[in-house]
C-alpha positions as YAML, in Angstrom:
chain: A
units: angstrom
residues:
- id: 1
  name: MET
  ca: [42.12, -31.27, 78.09]
- id: 2
  name: HIS
  ca: [41.46, -28.20, 80.43]
- id: 3
  name: LYS
  ca: [44.80, -28.22, 82.07]
- id: 4
  name: ALA
  ca: [48.20, -27.63, 80.91]
- id: 5
  name: VAL
  ca: [50.34, -30.58, 79.58]
- id: 6
  name: PRO
  ca: [53.89, -30.83, 80.62]
- id: 7
  name: VAL
  ca: [55.56, -32.16, 77.12]
- id: 8
  name: ASN
  ca: [59.20, -31.54, 77.94]
- id: 9
  name: LYS
  ca: [61.59, -30.31, 80.57]
- id: 10
  name: ASP
  ca: [59.87, -27.09, 81.75]
- id: 11
  name: THR
  ca: [57.77, -26.84, 78.60]
- id: 12
  name: TRP
  ca: [54.21, -26.86, 78.53]
- id: 13
  name: TRP
  ca: [51.38, -27.31, 76.11]
- id: 14
  name: VAL
  ca: [48.75, -24.47, 76.65]
- id: 15
  name: GLY
  ca: [46.66, -25.08, 73.61]
- id: 16
  name: VAL
  ca: [43.05, -25.64, 72.96]
- id: 17
  name: ASN
  ca: [40.91, -28.06, 70.95]
- id: 18
  name: ASP
  ca: [38.23, -26.64, 68.51]
- id: 19
  name: HIS
  ca: [35.47, -28.70, 67.78]
- id: 20
  name: GLU
  ca: [33.31, -25.95, 66.92]
- id: 21
  name: THR
  ca: [34.97, -24.60, 63.71]
- id: 22
  name: ASP
  ca: [33.17, -26.27, 60.77]
- id: 23
  name: LEU
  ca: [35.57, -24.62, 57.82]
- id: 24
  name: PHE
  ca: [39.20, -24.01, 58.69]
- id: 25
  name: GLU
  ca: [40.18, -20.69, 57.18]
- id: 26
  name: SER
  ca: [36.31, -20.53, 56.38]
- id: 27
  name: LEU
  ca: [37.30, -23.13, 53.32]
- id: 28
  name: TRP
  ca: [38.52, -26.56, 54.36]
- id: 29
  name: ASP
  ca: [36.04, -28.91, 56.33]
- id: 30
  name: LEU
  ca: [37.16, -30.14, 60.14]
- id: 31
  name: PRO
  ca: [35.26, -33.24, 60.44]
- id: 32
  name: GLN
  ca: [37.28, -34.38, 63.60]
- id: 33
  name: GLY
  ca: [37.78, -30.64, 64.77]
- id: 34
  name: VAL
  ca: [41.38, -28.59, 64.88]
- id: 35
  name: SER
  ca: [43.99, -27.96, 67.79]
- id: 36
  name: TYR
  ca: [45.64, -24.78, 68.10]
- id: 37
  name: ASN
  ca: [48.74, -25.72, 69.66]
- id: 38
  name: ALA
  ca: [50.77, -23.07, 72.14]
- id: 39
  name: TYR
  ca: [53.34, -23.65, 74.58]
- id: 40
  name: VAL
  ca: [55.42, -22.08, 77.35]
- id: 41
  name: VAL
  ca: [58.75, -22.52, 78.48]
- id: 42
  name: THR
  ca: [59.95, -21.54, 81.81]
- id: 43
  name: GLY
  ca: [63.66, -20.63, 83.16]
- id: 44
  name: GLU
  ca: [64.75, -17.81, 85.09]
- id: 45
  name: LYS
  ca: [62.61, -16.23, 82.08]
- id: 46
  name: THR
  ca: [59.32, -17.35, 80.96]
- id: 47
  name: ALA
  ca: [58.49, -17.46, 77.16]
- id: 48
  name: ALA
  ca: [55.34, -18.02, 75.64]
- id: 49
  name: ILE
  ca: [55.30, -19.51, 72.05]
- id: 50
  name: ASP
  ca: [52.36, -18.22, 70.17]
- id: 51
  name: THR
  ca: [48.85, -17.85, 71.50]
- id: 52
  name: VAL
  ca: [45.25, -19.47, 70.11]
- id: 53
  name: LYS
  ca: [42.49, -18.02, 68.33]
- id: 54
  name: GLY
  ca: [40.32, -15.41, 70.02]
- id: 55
  name: PRO
  ca: [37.42, -17.32, 71.14]
- id: 56
  name: TRP
  ca: [39.55, -19.71, 73.60]
- id: 57
  name: LEU
  ca: [40.49, -16.64, 75.53]
- id: 58
  name: ASP
  ca: [39.57, -18.20, 78.77]
- id: 59
  name: GLU
  ca: [40.93, -21.74, 78.35]
- id: 60
  name: TYR
  ca: [43.92, -20.28, 77.16]
- id: 61
  name: PHE
  ca: [44.78, -17.80, 80.13]
- id: 62
  name: HIS
  ca: [43.43, -20.64, 82.40]
- id: 63
  name: LYS
  ca: [46.14, -22.80, 81.20]
- id: 64
  name: LEU
  ca: [48.95, -19.95, 80.98]
- id: 65
  name: GLU
  ca: [48.25, -19.02, 84.43]
- id: 66
  name: GLU
  ca: [48.32, -22.26, 85.81]
- id: 67
  name: VAL
  ca: [51.95, -22.73, 84.54]
- id: 68
  name: LEU
  ca: [53.03, -19.37, 85.21]
- id: 69
  name: GLY
  ca: [51.82, -19.55, 89.25]
- id: 70
  name: GLY
  ca: [51.47, -15.80, 89.65]
- id: 71
  name: ARG
  ca: [54.90, -15.63, 87.88]
- id: 72
  name: PRO
  ca: [55.00, -12.48, 85.14]
- id: 73
  name: LEU
  ca: [55.25, -13.76, 81.34]
- id: 74
  name: ASP
  ca: [58.55, -11.93, 80.02]
- id: 75
  name: TYR
  ca: [58.55, -12.82, 76.18]
- id: 76
  name: LEU
  ca: [55.87, -14.02, 73.82]
- id: 77
  name: VAL
  ca: [57.58, -15.53, 70.70]
- id: 78
  name: VAL
  ca: [55.34, -14.61, 67.40]
- id: 79
  name: ASN
  ca: [56.23, -17.60, 65.30]
- id: 80
  name: HIS
  ca: [53.38, -16.77, 63.08]
- id: 81
  name: MET
  ca: [50.91, -13.55, 62.91]
- id: 82
  name: GLU
  ca: [48.02, -15.45, 61.44]
- id: 83
  name: PRO
  ca: [45.06, -14.73, 64.02]
- id: 84
  name: ASP
  ca: [44.61, -18.75, 64.75]
- id: 85
  name: HIS
  ca: [48.13, -18.37, 66.14]
- id: 86
  name: ALA
  ca: [48.58, -14.85, 67.42]
- id: 87
  name: GLY
  ca: [44.67, -13.73, 68.54]
- id: 88
  name: LEU
  ca: [45.31, -12.95, 71.82]
- id: 89
  name: ILE
  ca: [48.15, -11.03, 71.80]
- id: 90
  name: SER
  ca: [46.49, -7.62, 73.04]
- id: 91
  name: GLN
  ca: [45.09, -9.34, 75.73]
- id: 92
  name: LEU
  ca: [47.94, -10.97, 76.36]
- id: 93
  name: ARG
  ca: [49.74, -7.68, 76.91]
- id: 94
  name: ALA
  ca: [46.90, -6.38, 79.02]
- id: 95
  name: ARG
  ca: [47.51, -9.12, 81.33]
- id: 96
  name: HIS
  ca: [51.39, -8.85, 81.56]
- id: 97
  name: PRO
  ca: [52.17, -5.07, 80.93]
- id: 98
  name: GLY
  ca: [56.00, -5.64, 80.95]
- id: 99
  name: LEU
  ca: [55.60, -8.42, 78.04]
- id: 100
  name: LYS
  ca: [58.19, -8.23, 75.05]
- id: 101
  name: PHE
  ca: [57.41, -9.42, 71.50]
- id: 102
  name: VAL
  ca: [59.85, -11.36, 69.68]
- id: 103
  name: GLY
  ca: [59.66, -11.60, 66.12]
- id: 104
  name: ASN
  ca: [61.54, -10.98, 62.82]
- id: 105
  name: ALA
  ca: [61.20, -7.77, 60.27]
- id: 106
  name: LYS
  ca: [58.54, -9.27, 58.57]
- id: 107
  name: THR
  ca: [56.48, -9.68, 61.87]
- id: 108
  name: MET
  ca: [56.76, -6.29, 63.02]
- id: 109
  name: PRO
  ca: [54.30, -4.31, 60.62]
- id: 110
  name: LEU
  ca: [51.85, -7.26, 60.60]
- id: 111
  name: LEU
  ca: [51.94, -6.83, 65.03]
- id: 112
  name: LYS
  ca: [51.03, -3.42, 64.76]
- id: 113
  name: GLY
  ca: [48.90, -3.89, 62.11]
- id: 114
  name: TYR
  ca: [46.67, -6.56, 63.75]
- id: 115
  name: HIS
  ca: [47.17, -5.29, 67.29]
- id: 116
  name: GLY
  ca: [48.84, -1.67, 66.99]
- id: 117
  name: ILE
  ca: [52.16, -2.71, 68.86]
- id: 118
  name: ASP
  ca: [55.38, -1.37, 67.85]
- id: 119
  name: THR
  ca: [57.07, -1.08, 71.45]
- id: 120
  name: ASP
  ca: [58.82, -3.47, 73.76]
- id: 121
  name: THR
  ca: [59.51, -5.87, 70.77]
- id: 122
  name: VAL
  ca: [62.67, -7.90, 70.36]
- id: 123
  name: LEU
  ca: [64.01, -8.25, 66.40]
- id: 124
  name: VAL
  ca: [65.33, -11.45, 65.59]
- id: 125
  name: LYS
  ca: [66.78, -13.31, 62.81]
- id: 126
  name: ASP
  ca: [68.44, -16.40, 61.45]
- id: 127
  name: GLY
  ca: [70.43, -17.90, 64.44]
- id: 128
  name: THR
  ca: [69.97, -15.08, 66.99]
- id: 129
  name: THR
  ca: [69.21, -16.66, 70.27]
- id: 130
  name: LEU
  ca: [67.36, -15.51, 73.68]
- id: 131
  name: ASP
  ca: [68.69, -16.91, 76.78]
- id: 132
  name: LEU
  ca: [65.98, -17.56, 79.44]
- id: 133
  name: GLY
  ca: [68.31, -18.82, 81.78]
- id: 134
  name: GLY
  ca: [68.43, -22.82, 81.75]
- id: 135
  name: HIS
  ca: [66.70, -22.65, 78.32]
- id: 136
  name: VAL
  ca: [68.21, -20.92, 75.11]
- id: 137
  name: LEU
  ca: [65.59, -20.36, 72.21]
- id: 138
  name: GLN
  ca: [67.29, -20.23, 68.75]
- id: 139
  name: PHE
  ca: [65.12, -18.57, 66.03]
- id: 140
  name: ALA
  ca: [65.24, -19.48, 62.00]
- id: 141
  name: THR
  ca: [63.16, -17.64, 59.35]
- id: 142
  name: VAL
  ca: [61.19, -19.95, 56.84]
- id: 143
  name: PRO
  ca: [59.58, -17.46, 54.73]
- id: 144
  name: MET
  ca: [56.60, -18.31, 52.48]
- id: 145
  name: VAL
  ca: [55.92, -21.28, 55.21]
- id: 146
  name: HIS
  ca: [53.42, -20.30, 54.68]
- id: 147
  name: TRP
  ca: [53.56, -16.46, 55.25]
- id: 148
  name: PRO
  ca: [56.54, -14.11, 54.70]
- id: 149
  name: GLU
  ca: [56.82, -13.59, 58.53]
- id: 150
  name: SER
  ca: [56.63, -17.57, 59.31]
- id: 151
  name: MET
  ca: [59.52, -18.65, 61.65]
- id: 152
  name: VAL
  ca: [60.40, -21.51, 63.88]
- id: 153
  name: THR
  ca: [61.90, -21.55, 67.52]
- id: 154
  name: PHE
  ca: [64.39, -24.31, 68.55]
- id: 155
  name: ASP
  ca: [65.00, -24.76, 72.05]
- id: 156
  name: THR
  ca: [68.72, -25.67, 72.20]
- id: 157
  name: THR
  ca: [68.26, -27.09, 75.57]
- id: 158
  name: THR
  ca: [65.78, -29.33, 74.80]
- id: 159
  name: GLY
  ca: [66.19, -30.22, 71.17]
- id: 160
  name: VAL
  ca: [62.30, -29.18, 70.69]
- id: 161
  name: LEU
  ca: [61.51, -27.58, 67.81]
- id: 162
  name: PHE
  ca: [58.34, -25.51, 67.73]
- id: 163
  name: SER
  ca: [57.63, -25.83, 64.01]
- id: 164
  name: ASN
  ca: [54.79, -23.08, 63.43]
- id: 165
  name: ASP
  ca: [52.54, -24.62, 60.68]
- id: 166
  name: SER
  ca: [55.43, -26.86, 59.21]
- id: 167
  name: PHE
  ca: [54.53, -30.57, 60.18]
- id: 168
  name: GLY
  ca: [51.19, -29.45, 61.32]
- id: 169
  name: GLY
  ca: [48.13, -31.39, 60.85]
- id: 170
  name: TYR
  ca: [44.12, -31.11, 60.89]
- id: 171
  name: GLY
  ca: [42.12, -32.75, 63.64]
- id: 172
  name: ALA
  ca: [41.87, -32.07, 67.42]
- id: 173
  name: HIS
  ca: [43.57, -34.25, 70.04]
- id: 174
  name: GLU
  ca: [41.50, -37.06, 70.98]
- id: 175
  name: GLY
  ca: [43.26, -38.84, 73.78]
- id: 176
  name: GLY
  ca: [47.22, -38.00, 73.92]
- id: 177
  name: LEU
  ca: [49.06, -35.17, 72.34]
- id: 178
  name: PHE
  ca: [51.88, -37.62, 70.94]
- id: 179
  name: ASP
  ca: [52.46, -39.41, 67.58]
- id: 180
  name: ASP
  ca: [53.22, -42.44, 70.12]
- id: 181
  name: SER
  ca: [49.78, -42.38, 71.43]
- id: 182
  name: LYS
  ca: [48.20, -42.94, 68.47]
- id: 183
  name: THR
  ca: [48.38, -44.88, 65.01]
- id: 184
  name: ARG
  ca: [49.98, -43.44, 62.34]
- id: 185
  name: THR
  ca: [47.35, -43.73, 60.07]
- id: 186
  name: ARG
  ca: [45.28, -41.47, 62.60]
- id: 187
  name: TRP
  ca: [47.71, -38.37, 62.06]
- id: 188
  name: GLU
  ca: [49.55, -38.98, 58.75]
- id: 189
  name: GLY
  ca: [46.28, -38.41, 56.64]
- id: 190
  name: GLU
  ca: [45.30, -34.91, 58.47]
- id: 191
  name: MET
  ca: [48.89, -34.17, 58.30]
- id: 192
  name: LEU
  ca: [48.88, -34.70, 54.36]
- id: 193
  name: ARG
  ca: [45.60, -32.96, 54.12]
- id: 194
  name: TYR
  ca: [46.69, -29.59, 55.68]
- id: 195
  name: TYR
  ca: [49.94, -30.07, 53.76]
- id: 196
  name: ALA
  ca: [47.74, -30.01, 50.39]
- id: 197
  name: THR
  ca: [45.59, -27.20, 51.25]
- id: 198
  name: ILE
  ca: [47.92, -24.61, 53.25]
- id: 199
  name: VAL
  ca: [51.64, -25.43, 52.75]
- id: 200
  name: GLY
  ca: [51.65, -27.28, 49.37]
- id: 201
  name: ARG
  ca: [51.61, -24.24, 47.12]
- id: 202
  name: TYR
  ca: [55.11, -23.55, 48.70]
- id: 203
  name: SER
  ca: [56.81, -26.72, 48.21]
- id: 204
  name: ASN
  ca: [59.77, -24.80, 46.58]
- id: 205
  name: VAL
  ca: [60.75, -23.23, 49.82]
- id: 206
  name: VAL
  ca: [59.62, -26.14, 51.93]
- id: 207
  name: GLN
  ca: [62.64, -27.62, 50.58]
- id: 208
  name: VAL
  ca: [64.76, -24.51, 51.44]
- id: 209
  name: ALA
  ca: [63.48, -24.70, 54.97]
- id: 210
  name: LEU
  ca: [64.39, -28.14, 55.37]
- id: 211
  name: LYS
  ca: [67.71, -27.64, 54.39]
- id: 212
  name: LYS
  ca: [68.30, -24.78, 56.65]
- id: 213
  name: LEU
  ca: [66.85, -27.00, 59.64]
- id: 214
  name: ALA
  ca: [68.71, -29.96, 58.47]
- id: 215
  name: SER
  ca: [71.62, -28.99, 61.18]
- id: 216
  name: LEU
  ca: [69.56, -28.94, 64.15]
- id: 217
  name: PRO
  ca: [69.67, -31.74, 66.52]
- id: 218
  name: ILE
  ca: [65.94, -31.91, 66.51]
- id: 219
  name: LYS
  ca: [64.57, -34.33, 69.08]
- id: 220
  name: ASN
  ca: [60.79, -33.23, 69.14]
- id: 221
  name: ILE
  ca: [58.56, -31.57, 66.84]
- id: 222
  name: PHE
  ca: [55.99, -29.41, 68.17]
- id: 223
  name: PRO
  ca: [53.84, -27.74, 65.43]
- id: 224
  name: ALA
  ca: [50.85, -25.16, 66.00]
- id: 225
  name: HIS
  ca: [48.21, -27.83, 64.74]
- id: 226
  name: GLY
  ca: [47.82, -31.28, 65.01]
- id: 227
  name: THR
  ca: [50.18, -33.96, 66.75]
- id: 228
  name: LEU
  ca: [53.02, -33.32, 68.49]
- id: 229
  name: PHE
  ca: [56.24, -35.60, 67.48]
- id: 230
  name: ARG
  ca: [58.51, -37.38, 69.81]
- id: 231
  name: GLU
  ca: [58.93, -40.98, 68.82]
- id: 232
  name: ASP
  ca: [60.44, -40.71, 65.64]
- id: 233
  name: VAL
  ca: [61.12, -37.32, 64.28]
- id: 234
  name: GLY
  ca: [62.95, -38.36, 61.36]
- id: 235
  name: GLN
  ca: [60.07, -40.11, 59.69]
- id: 236
  name: VAL
  ca: [57.79, -36.64, 59.92]
- id: 237
  name: ILE
  ca: [60.69, -34.62, 58.21]
- id: 238
  name: GLY
  ca: [60.91, -37.49, 55.48]
- id: 239
  name: LEU
  ca: [57.26, -37.14, 54.88]
- id: 240
  name: TYR
  ca: [57.62, -32.92, 54.31]
- id: 241
  name: ASP
  ca: [60.58, -33.98, 52.20]
- id: 242
  name: ARG
  ca: [58.85, -36.28, 50.25]
- id: 243
  name: TRP
  ca: [55.34, -34.09, 49.65]
- id: 244
  name: SER
  ca: [57.86, -30.99, 48.73]
- id: 245
  name: ARG
  ca: [59.54, -33.06, 46.29]
- id: 246
  name: TYR
  ca: [56.19, -33.95, 44.56]
- id: 247
  name: GLU
  ca: [56.74, -37.89, 44.92]
- id: 248
  name: ALA
  ca: [53.67, -40.01, 45.34]
- id: 249
  name: ASP
  ca: [52.45, -43.41, 45.71]
- id: 250
  name: CYS
  ca: [50.88, -45.66, 42.89]
- id: 251
  name: GLY
  ca: [47.47, -44.63, 42.58]
- id: 252
  name: ALA
  ca: [44.66, -42.40, 41.03]
- id: 253
  name: VAL
  ca: [42.20, -40.09, 41.55]
- id: 254
  name: VAL
  ca: [39.06, -39.68, 39.36]
- id: 255
  name: VAL
  ca: [36.93, -36.52, 39.71]
- id: 256
  name: TYR
  ca: [33.69, -35.60, 37.83]
- id: 257
  name: GLY
  ca: [31.13, -33.07, 37.78]
- id: 258
  name: SER
  ca: [27.66, -34.28, 36.88]
- id: 259
  name: MET
  ca: [24.37, -33.07, 36.69]
- id: 260
  name: TYR
  ca: [22.41, -35.65, 35.58]
- id: 261
  name: GLY
  ca: [24.42, -38.80, 35.69]
- id: 262
  name: ASN
  ca: [26.04, -39.09, 32.23]
- id: 263
  name: THR
  ca: [29.49, -37.57, 33.17]
- id: 264
  name: ARG
  ca: [29.68, -39.99, 36.44]
- id: 265
  name: ARG
  ca: [29.13, -43.09, 34.43]
- id: 266
  name: MET
  ca: [32.32, -41.76, 32.25]
- id: 267
  name: ALA
  ca: [34.23, -41.33, 35.28]
- id: 268
  name: GLU
  ca: [33.31, -44.93, 36.48]
- id: 269
  name: ALA
  ca: [34.55, -46.21, 33.01]
- id: 270
  name: VAL
  ca: [37.66, -44.68, 33.78]
- id: 271
  name: CYS
  ca: [37.98, -46.10, 37.15]
- id: 272
  name: SER
  ca: [37.57, -49.68, 35.56]
- id: 273
  name: GLY
  ca: [40.24, -49.00, 33.21]
- id: 274
  name: LEU
  ca: [42.12, -47.98, 36.36]
- id: 275
  name: SER
  ca: [41.51, -51.31, 38.05]
- id: 276
  name: ASP
  ca: [41.94, -53.40, 34.58]
- id: 277
  name: SER
  ca: [45.74, -51.87, 34.67]
- id: 278
  name: GLY
  ca: [46.31, -52.95, 37.53]
- id: 279
  name: VAL
  ca: [46.08, -50.10, 40.00]
- id: 280
  name: LYS
  ca: [44.65, -51.08, 43.30]
- id: 281
  name: ASP
  ca: [44.10, -47.45, 44.83]
- id: 282
  name: VAL
  ca: [41.65, -45.77, 43.00]
- id: 283
  name: HIS
  ca: [39.71, -43.18, 44.88]
- id: 284
  name: LEU
  ca: [36.52, -41.59, 42.71]
- id: 285
  name: TYR
  ca: [35.33, -38.21, 43.79]
- id: 286
  name: ASP
  ca: [32.19, -35.95, 43.07]
- id: 287
  name: ALA
  ca: [33.30, -32.40, 42.74]
- id: 288
  name: ALA
  ca: [29.92, -31.30, 43.92]
- id: 289
  name: ARG
  ca: [29.63, -33.35, 46.90]
- id: 290
  name: SER
  ca: [33.08, -34.13, 48.22]
- id: 291
  name: ALA
  ca: [34.93, -31.76, 50.34]
- id: 292
  name: PRO
  ca: [37.67, -30.02, 48.32]
- id: 293
  name: SER
  ca: [40.35, -30.89, 50.80]
- id: 294
  name: HIS
  ca: [40.05, -34.32, 50.74]
- id: 295
  name: ILE
  ca: [40.25, -34.40, 46.71]
- id: 296
  name: LEU
  ca: [43.48, -32.25, 47.14]
- id: 297
  name: ARG
  ca: [44.99, -34.66, 49.65]
- id: 298
  name: ASP
  ca: [44.70, -37.50, 47.45]
- id: 299
  name: ILE
  ca: [45.80, -35.66, 44.48]
- id: 300
  name: TRP
  ca: [48.91, -34.85, 46.46]
- id: 301
  name: ARG
  ca: [49.28, -38.53, 47.55]
- id: 302
  name: TYR
  ca: [48.84, -40.34, 44.31]
- id: 303
  name: ARG
  ca: [50.78, -40.13, 41.06]
- id: 304
  name: GLY
  ca: [47.61, -39.61, 38.52]
- id: 305
  name: PHE
  ca: [44.30, -37.90, 38.28]
- id: 306
  name: ALA
  ca: [41.45, -37.78, 35.89]
- id: 307
  name: LEU
  ca: [39.20, -34.86, 35.71]
- id: 308
  name: LEU
  ca: [35.72, -35.54, 34.09]
- id: 309
  name: SER
  ca: [33.00, -32.30, 33.50]
- id: 310
  name: CYS
  ca: [29.80, -31.70, 32.22]
- id: 311
  name: THR
  ca: [29.46, -28.41, 30.25]
- id: 312
  name: TYR
  ca: [27.40, -25.82, 32.21]
- id: 313
  name: ASN
  ca: [26.56, -22.49, 30.41]
- id: 314
  name: THR
  ca: [29.16, -23.12, 27.91]
- id: 315
  name: LEU
  ca: [31.46, -23.55, 30.95]
- id: 316
  name: LEU
  ca: [33.20, -25.99, 33.16]
- id: 317
  name: PHE
  ca: [30.55, -27.09, 35.76]
- id: 318
  name: PRO
  ca: [31.23, -24.79, 38.43]
- id: 319
  name: PRO
  ca: [32.19, -27.31, 41.45]
- id: 320
  name: MET
  ca: [35.01, -28.59, 38.77]
- id: 321
  name: GLU
  ca: [35.95, -25.12, 37.97]
- id: 322
  name: ALA
  ca: [36.58, -24.46, 41.47]
- id: 323
  name: LEU
  ca: [38.65, -27.40, 41.81]
- id: 324
  name: CYS
  ca: [40.49, -26.63, 39.07]
- id: 325
  name: SER
  ca: [41.31, -22.97, 40.39]
- id: 326
  name: LYS
  ca: [42.64, -24.63, 43.76]
- id: 327
  name: LEU
  ca: [45.39, -26.97, 41.87]
- id: 328
  name: LEU
  ca: [46.56, -23.92, 39.69]
- id: 329
  name: ASN
  ca: [46.90, -22.29, 42.88]
- id: 330
  name: ARG
  ca: [49.12, -25.34, 43.97]
- id: 331
  name: MET
  ca: [50.66, -26.38, 41.21]
- id: 332
  name: PRO
  ca: [51.19, -29.95, 42.08]
- id: 333
  name: LYS
  ca: [53.88, -31.62, 39.63]
- id: 334
  name: ASN
  ca: [55.07, -34.92, 38.37]
- id: 335
  name: ARG
  ca: [51.66, -36.02, 38.07]
- id: 336
  name: ALA
  ca: [49.83, -37.75, 35.07]
- id: 337
  name: LEU
  ca: [46.49, -36.50, 34.07]
- id: 338
  name: GLY
  ca: [43.52, -37.59, 32.16]
- id: 339
  name: ILE
  ca: [40.58, -35.17, 31.00]
- id: 340
  name: ALA
  ca: [37.43, -35.66, 29.44]
- id: 341
  name: GLY
  ca: [34.36, -33.58, 28.86]
- id: 342
  name: SER
  ca: [30.38, -33.86, 27.98]
- id: 343
  name: TYR
  ca: [27.97, -31.48, 26.45]
- id: 344
  name: SER
  ca: [24.35, -30.92, 25.38]
- id: 345
  name: TRP
  ca: [23.55, -27.77, 23.13]
- id: 346
  name: SER
  ca: [27.31, -26.12, 23.48]
- id: 347
  name: ARG
  ca: [30.36, -27.23, 24.11]
- id: 348
  name: GLY
  ca: [32.86, -25.99, 26.79]
- id: 349
  name: ALA
  ca: [34.07, -28.37, 28.98]
- id: 350
  name: LEU
  ca: [36.89, -30.24, 27.46]
- id: 351
  name: ASP
  ca: [38.25, -27.07, 26.17]
- id: 352
  name: ALA
  ca: [38.31, -25.83, 29.35]
- id: 353
  name: LEU
  ca: [40.08, -28.85, 30.61]
- id: 354
  name: ARG
  ca: [42.76, -28.61, 28.12]
- id: 355
  name: GLU
  ca: [43.15, -24.73, 29.11]
- id: 356
  name: PHE
  ca: [43.67, -26.21, 32.56]
- id: 357
  name: ALA
  ca: [46.21, -29.05, 31.19]
- id: 358
  name: ARG
  ca: [48.20, -26.47, 29.85]
- id: 359
  name: ASP
  ca: [48.37, -23.84, 32.80]
- id: 360
  name: ILE
  ca: [49.14, -26.34, 35.05]
- id: 361
  name: LYS
  ca: [51.73, -27.94, 32.82]
- id: 362
  name: LEU
  ca: [50.87, -31.36, 33.06]
- id: 363
  name: GLU
  ca: [51.05, -33.56, 30.46]
- id: 364
  name: VAL
  ca: [47.80, -35.06, 29.21]
- id: 365
  name: VAL
  ca: [47.26, -39.05, 28.99]
- id: 366
  name: GLY
  ca: [44.74, -40.04, 26.17]
- id: 367
  name: PRO
  ca: [42.48, -40.40, 25.06]
- id: 368
  name: GLU
  ca: [41.10, -36.95, 25.62]
- id: 369
  name: VAL
  ca: [37.26, -38.14, 25.53]
- id: 370
  name: GLU
  ca: [34.29, -35.68, 24.80]
- id: 371
  name: VAL
  ca: [30.62, -37.07, 24.88]
- id: 372
  name: PHE
  ca: [27.73, -35.39, 23.31]
- id: 373
  name: ALA
  ca: [24.47, -35.98, 25.46]
- id: 374
  name: SER
  ca: [24.44, -39.57, 26.95]
- id: 375
  name: PRO
  ca: [27.69, -41.90, 26.60]
- id: 376
  name: THR
  ca: [27.51, -44.39, 23.89]
- id: 377
  name: ALA
  ca: [28.82, -48.33, 24.54]
- id: 378
  name: GLU
  ca: [31.83, -46.79, 21.98]
- id: 379
  name: ASP
  ca: [32.07, -43.56, 24.32]
- id: 380
  name: LEU
  ca: [32.31, -45.74, 27.53]
- id: 381
  name: GLU
  ca: [35.33, -47.96, 26.08]
- id: 382
  name: GLN
  ca: [37.09, -44.86, 25.29]
- id: 383
  name: CYS
  ca: [36.97, -43.81, 29.01]
- id: 384
  name: VAL
  ca: [37.91, -47.49, 29.86]
- id: 385
  name: GLU
  ca: [40.73, -47.07, 27.54]
- id: 386
  name: LEU
  ca: [41.63, -43.58, 29.16]
- id: 387
  name: GLY
  ca: [41.54, -45.13, 32.40]
- id: 388
  name: LYS
  ca: [44.25, -48.30, 31.04]
- id: 389
  name: ASN
  ca: [46.75, -45.37, 29.86]
- id: 390
  name: LEU
  ca: [46.41, -43.45, 32.80]
- id: 391
  name: GLY
  ca: [47.09, -46.55, 34.93]
- id: 392
  name: ARG
  ca: [50.21, -47.56, 32.97]
- id: 393
  name: GLN
  ca: [51.32, -44.17, 33.96]
- id: 394
  name: VAL
  ca: [50.89, -44.31, 37.60]
- id: 395
  name: GLY
  ca: [51.25, -47.89, 38.52]
- id: 396
  name: GLY
  ca: [54.68, -49.88, 38.89]
- id: 397
  name: PRO
  ca: [57.28, -49.84, 39.79]
- id: 398
  name: CYS
  ca: [56.65, -47.56, 42.73]
- id: 399
  name: PRO
  ca: [58.59, -46.91, 46.07]
- id: 400
  name: LEU
  ca: [57.41, -48.04, 49.27]
- id: 401
  name: GLN
  ca: [53.96, -46.76, 50.60]
- id: 402
  name: SER
  ca: [54.30, -43.84, 52.79]
...
């Protein structure tokens, strides 16, 4: 998409697709790329909503100037100061020296810190409006969704919510920009993966933000990453409400860390027990070889998970230790948890998983299985029993699948 795309009345998408970055935030894998969505609204005055990441300067400015057609850009609305949204602010000011920067009180120190800008600023707060002449923009702060200065912009004229990282997703645009141009499965999984990795830690304030935005007559939701929504914004808001309440589908995730296959066998036995209990959605992951973002996404999606780790130098197997750290950072709630460990010359893994369970404040489903060296038939039966007990916790009755 090398041209600006009209997305509503006097409103254009001037974003870019990134198929080159392999890790978002140098952490999360991008098998389908990612989009940086930026927008322009034109009335008697013109306003850009965010910019894009720095390497896409030429493509962004080509689209922006195509929309402006020689007109000056009057305002840049800075919904979020993270560099994948605000990477071109300095270059934008150089091209449009009369430009004014719109942000809230938390925006301004970051604007100065990243770009040395502390003049030509317009300070806004909840409910502040900006009249472009033909379009009136209204602002709402959503602090810690997911930075302190995060805010959203609502066009009261068209009903478009420029939602920042809220309702965003991974994946570059393939074909159309909108939800009605692709299947729900195409965008929902990447939206949940984005939520679990980027926004999920702040689920309590997501609930606050949803209540704040509930009174707005939202017709379209245009996030800063991923699919643009116009077909049924209610279902999208409903997903965010559900995820931020820690509601989940029937199913379970089993993650193992294994050096020589013994702990893997234990994990497979847990999966068998889950299946025997009637759980149909069972997902098995190798902590050393599976992308953490996919594991986190499915732990957010399903009611229960089991962690099984071998002992490594008296501690957890390092990939499992890293996963536990990410889970503790996000603190998923309302989940059933099973744990098991293995060891040879020194114990350690199961004790570490017990400590993890205490820290994450989840009740452990028994039995807690600990295996010396290679699992015996009795050990594997214990793992099957763990799977069955976990299955009883995460099975029906379930809400309708999202």
